[in-house]
C-alpha positions as CSV (number, residue, x, y, z in Angstrom):
1,M,1.7,17.3,9.2
2,R,1.4,13.1,8.6
3,L,3.3,11.9,5.8
4,I,1.5,8.6,4.4
5,V,3.5,6.7,2.1
6,G,2.4,3.5,-0.4
7,L,4.9,0.3,-1.1
8,G,5.7,-1.0,-4.4
9,N,7.8,-0.9,-7.4
10,P,7.6,1.5,-9.9
11,G,6.7,0.9,-13.5
12,S,3.7,-0.2,-15.6
13,E,4.7,-4.0,-15.6
14,Y,4.4,-4.1,-11.6
15,A,1.4,-2.1,-11.9
16,Q,-1.1,-4.6,-10.5
17,N,1.3,-6.8,-8.5
18,R,-0.1,-8.2,-5.1
19,H,3.6,-6.0,-4.1
20,N,1.8,-2.9,-5.3
21,V,-0.7,-3.1,-3.3
22,G,0.2,0.2,-0.9
23,F,0.6,2.1,-4.2
24,M,-2.6,1.2,-5.5
25,A,-4.1,2.5,-1.9
26,V,-2.8,5.5,-1.5
27,D,-3.7,6.6,-5.6
28,E,-7.3,5.7,-4.4
29,I,-6.5,8.4,-1.8
30,V,-5.2,11.1,-3.8
31,R,-7.8,10.3,-6.5
32,R,-10.5,10.5,-3.8
33,H,-9.9,13.5,-1.8
34,N,-8.6,15.7,-4.9
35,F,-5.0,15.9,-4.3
36,A,-2.8,17.6,-6.0
37,P,-1.3,16.0,-9.4
38,Y,2.0,13.7,-8.7
39,K,5.6,15.3,-8.7
40,Q,9.0,13.8,-8.6
41,K,10.9,15.0,-5.3
42,F,12.8,12.9,-2.9
43,N,13.3,10.4,-5.6
44,A,9.5,10.0,-5.5
45,L,6.1,10.8,-6.4
46,I,4.8,13.2,-3.7
47,S,1.4,14.6,-3.7
48,D,0.0,17.2,-0.8
49,G,-3.3,18.1,-0.4
50,R,-6.1,17.9,3.4
51,L,-7.3,14.7,5.0
52,G,-9.7,16.8,7.4
53,T,-8.5,19.7,8.8
54,E,-5.1,18.1,8.8
55,K,-1.9,18.4,5.7
56,V,-1.2,15.4,4.4
57,L,1.8,14.7,2.2
58,I,1.3,11.0,-0.3
59,M,4.2,9.8,-1.2
60,K,5.2,6.6,-4.1
61,P,8.9,5.9,-3.9
62,Q,10.4,5.7,-7.1
63,T,13.6,3.4,-5.6
64,F,12.2,-0.2,-6.1
65,M,10.8,-1.8,-2.9
66,N,13.8,-2.9,-0.8
67,L,15.0,0.9,-1.2
68,S,12.2,3.0,-0.1
69,G,13.1,3.7,3.0
70,Q,15.9,6.2,1.5
71,A,13.3,8.4,-0.1
72,V,11.0,8.8,3.1
73,G,14.2,9.6,5.2
74,E,14.8,12.4,3.2
75,A,11.4,14.1,3.0
76,M,11.2,13.4,7.1
77,R,14.2,15.3,7.2
78,F,13.5,17.9,4.6
79,Y,9.7,18.5,6.7
80,K,11.0,17.9,10.0
81,L,9.3,15.6,10.3
82,E,9.6,12.5,13.1
83,A,8.6,8.5,12.5
84,D,5.6,9.0,14.7
85,D,4.1,11.0,12.0
86,V,4.5,8.8,9.2
87,V,2.1,6.1,8.0
88,V,2.9,2.9,5.6
89,L,0.3,1.0,4.1
90,Y,1.7,-2.5,2.2
91,D,1.1,-6.0,1.2
92,E,0.8,-8.3,3.7
93,I,1.4,-12.2,2.9
94,D,0.7,-13.3,6.7
95,L,-3.4,-12.0,6.1
96,A,-5.7,-13.5,4.0
97,P,-6.9,-11.6,0.9
98,A,-9.4,-9.0,1.7
99,K,-8.0,-8.5,5.6
100,F,-6.3,-5.6,7.0
101,R,-4.8,-4.7,10.1
102,I,-2.9,-1.6,11.6
103,K,0.0,-1.9,13.4
104,F,2.6,0.6,15.5
105,G,6.1,0.0,15.2
106,G,7.6,-4.1,15.9
107,G,9.6,-6.3,13.2
108,V,9.7,-6.3,9.3
109,A,9.1,-9.8,9.1
110,G,11.0,-10.1,5.9
111,H,8.9,-7.4,3.8
112,N,11.7,-5.9,1.6
113,G,10.1,-2.3,1.7
114,L,10.1,-2.4,5.8
115,K,13.7,-3.5,5.8
116,S,14.4,-0.2,4.1
117,M,12.4,2.0,6.1
118,S,13.7,0.4,9.4
119,Q,17.3,0.5,8.0
120,H,16.6,4.6,7.9
121,I,13.7,5.5,9.8
122,G,13.7,3.0,12.4
123,N,10.6,0.8,13.7
124,D,8.5,3.3,15.4
125,Y,6.0,3.7,12.6
126,H,2.3,3.2,11.8
127,R,1.5,0.4,9.5
128,V,-1.7,-0.5,7.8
129,R,-1.2,-4.2,6.6
130,I,-3.2,-5.2,3.3
131,G,-3.4,-9.0,3.1
132,V,-2.5,-10.4,-0.1
133,G,-2.4,-14.4,1.2
134,R,0.9,-16.5,0.8
135,P,2.0,-19.3,-1.9
136,V,1.7,-22.8,-0.8
137,Q,5.6,-23.1,-0.7
138,K,8.1,-20.8,0.9
139,N,10.3,-20.9,-1.9
140,Q,7.4,-18.9,-4.0
141,V,7.0,-15.7,-2.0
142,A,9.0,-13.7,-4.2
143,N,7.2,-14.7,-7.5
144,Y,4.1,-15.0,-5.6
145,V,3.6,-11.2,-4.2
146,L,5.8,-9.8,-8.1
147,G,2.7,-11.7,-9.7
148,N,-0.6,-9.5,-10.8
149,F,-3.9,-9.8,-8.6
150,G,-6.2,-12.4,-10.5
151,K,-10.1,-11.5,-11.5
152,A,-11.3,-13.1,-9.0
153,D,-9.1,-10.6,-6.6
154,L,-11.3,-7.7,-7.5
155,D,-14.3,-9.0,-5.4
156,W,-12.3,-8.2,-2.4
157,L,-9.8,-5.7,-3.6
158,V,-12.1,-3.2,-5.4
159,P,-14.1,-2.8,-1.9
160,L,-11.0,-2.9,0.3
161,L,-9.2,0.1,-1.6
162,D,-12.4,2.1,-1.5
163,S,-13.1,2.0,1.6
164,I,-9.4,2.3,2.7
165,A,-9.7,5.5,0.8
166,D,-13.1,6.5,2.4
167,A,-11.7,6.4,5.9
168,A,-8.4,8.1,5.2
169,P,-9.0,10.9,6.8
170,K,-8.9,9.4,10.4
171,L,-5.3,8.0,9.1
172,T,-4.5,11.7,10.1
173,L,-5.9,11.2,14.1
174,E,-3.8,9.6,17.0
175,K,-6.3,7.0,17.3
176,L,-5.3,5.1,14.7
177,N,-8.0,2.6,15.8
178,D,-10.8,4.9,14.1
179,F,-9.5,4.4,10.8
180,K,-10.1,0.4,10.9
181,V,-13.5,0.9,12.5
182,A,-14.4,2.8,9.5
183,V,-13.0,0.9,7.2
184,E,-14.9,-2.3,8.7
185,Q,-18.0,0.0,8.7
186,K,-17.9,0.5,5.3
187,L,-16.8,-2.9,4.0
188,A,-19.4,-4.3,6.0
189,K,-22.2,-2.7,3.6
190,T,-20.5,-4.2,0.9
191,A,-19.1,-7.7,1.3
192,P,-18.4,-10.1,4.6
193,L,-14.7,-10.2,5.3
194,E,-12.9,-13.7,4.6
195,E,-11.4,-15.9,7.5
196,D,-8.6,-14.9,8.9
197,K,-6.2,-17.7,8.2
198,P,-4.5,-17.0,4.5
199,K,-5.0,-19.3,1.8
200,P,-2.4,-21.3,-0.1
201,V,-2.6,-19.9,-3.4
202,A,0.3,-21.1,-6.2
203,A,2.2,-19.2,-7.7
204,K,3.6,-18.4,-11.1
205,K,6.9,-18.4,-12.0
206,K,8.1,-14.3,-12.4
207,P,11.9,-12.7,-12.3
208,T,12.7,-11.7,-8.6
209,E,12.3,-8.3,-7.3
210,P,14.8,-5.7,-8.9
211,R,17.1,-3.9,-7.4
212,T,18.1,-1.0,-10.0
213,P,15.8,1.7,-11.0
214,K,14.2,1.7,-14.5
215,T,11.9,4.3,-16.7
216,V,9.2,4.8,-14.6
217,K,5.6,5.1,-16.6
218,L,3.0,6.5,-14.4
219,G,-0.4,5.8,-14.0
220,N,-3.1,4.1,-11.9
221,P,-3.5,0.7,-10.9
222,F,-6.3,0.9,-8.9
223,A,-8.7,3.0,-11.5
224,A,-7.6,0.1,-14.1
225,L,-8.7,-2.9,-11.7
226,K,-11.7,-1.0,-11.2
227,K,-12.6,-0.4,-14.4
228,L,-12.5,-4.4,-15.3
229,K,-14.4,-5.1,-12.7
230,D,-17.3,-2.6,-13.9
231,K,-16.5,-4.4,-17.1
232,L,-16.8,-7.8,-16.2
233,G,-20.2,-7.0,-13.4
234,D,-21.1,-8.9,-10.1
């Protein structure tokens, strides 16, 4: 069984944040591949289904980003999984918007969700890094990732999340490079990718990342973004 984890913060106030793009990606996988409705377990929202012939558990930790690894570790122990069975999708400020990369193992590069993952399951898990770009000033990073995607972002965000969901069955294969190729091929049919180098973006002031859970309000932020894009037109 493969455990696919999207990282983000729970609650409607964070639903369209850049930091929640991992939640958005797994929500679209769940929708596209007819997974079971989310339910609460392991201090997370989980959904089960199949990608290809393999059973898959989708997880959205509800402990807030900086404690994400707790829920993942608990699920791994329950299902007797190894770190190599885990795929994590998350926001990456060191990649330009519309770019994505896959990676196995490595450091955490200051990402609070990855720090928690490393504390609870080590570093040897698979990663899908979804580029969101970075702000001009280093001290603006927290406010930037906790800021919402803008209308202009929908032109690349919707096709990218759609392509990730379309290629999701390949996340269960041993060679995840097949997943990367499939996403790139789907994107090539919709819109060209941006340059690799992240473009500085000014960040608006926003409260720093929360550390204590609040009431969870369910919803599908990707669907809301897609509806907005359709309403705006090309």
